[in-house]
Steps between C-alpha positions, in 0.01 A plus 500: 500500500649835393478821701223632275288190553556508876411870520177445308402206721558708814302789355193295411510341848526826694295745290142468389425832330493351151294263289630159602304298247588725208869465584462123544336470158799678346767307688356150447616508136843641579801315362678492836394235751526727805256749353253221436546390861417855608183476291409177684570678830267786405223255410546328836488829690169581329356155579517387139642171619408293194673746266806512723530120518446462125780747427735329746420159352589624154840613629542185712526708814347229715598650833306813403196291413509324838539828691210652307278197572577526871422872505170443320374288795295306248482121520390482138803694373744300716356162399495594131865597526573167669336318209703708257826388662384139473419546131847640419667242726661748736521286813704748700257779420215267599662449842578872538141592419370252758730654761441867416123474442443243774197675652330539160524143370254233612669176612280280278606700191868463590463127570321431173749695287801343672362145481390520136829651382758315709584802714435354843855555620473870415166529680591314821605814694158648418323181614692485828421860584134449408474197730661690785270800457197270489609326821550835674158624389327183620683518834402865544139420416493213749629729775229755424231230511631364831503850649142560389391166646665579836333840510160348420542234770605764756204719408257206526642405842463856629139513382428167673649629827291817481186295438572282807560808717165656415291182495381504874378862479334431170332189648357697793376773272319249283326341800187674641466617863318185612761283329776686683333429834439136420864474403590553872292276733388659827495856371200720448129437544382146501836351610473161669632611843476877497281719711303643216129487450381171368798302634420151624598568865474874549182573304170630632293225647792259484451177686788546743612861524354839575358728243674728253812292479574505879708221646344229713545701822290779348407842643730549793478149640116492550362165605204345323254275689 
């Protein structure tokens, strides 16, 4: 790369007060490779990724194509580039694309292309990393599920304890007044041994005691004939 080419590349990277696409259209037909690379760079900067990759393919600038595919963040672009490397039998570029665009390429696509075209040895680093990431994701998901289950069990236990604490008061509130009295023998009117009216031993006209619930001695120790 000459000083002029380097200066132009720096200028198009640092300044944006010009028509990028118009300049790219002029430079893509230039006789010098570096000017065509600058055209591909301008297309990439303006998100014309397909045009940038096509220009880099024509000049066999495969590293530029891979970098552009990664910057596009498009699975479709990255996988199409991977298929292109398979078609031109560029095994090293196939492996480099798998490594650089790892997050954009689906594992099943990589496995199929590698298996069908005898490129398994170039794809093994990708497979190993995919398996590891899958294991980590499953482990993280299991931990989240276990944490949720523990929280649910703790919440259910707390609710059960609260229900047990309030159950006696709730039971008494549900019962009526007469039921509350009957729940405690000997209390209130009509108890079996109490001194209330209507009791079997202290009632009016009872067979053994004095009237109005008096004890058997009745009315200050008065004697009855």
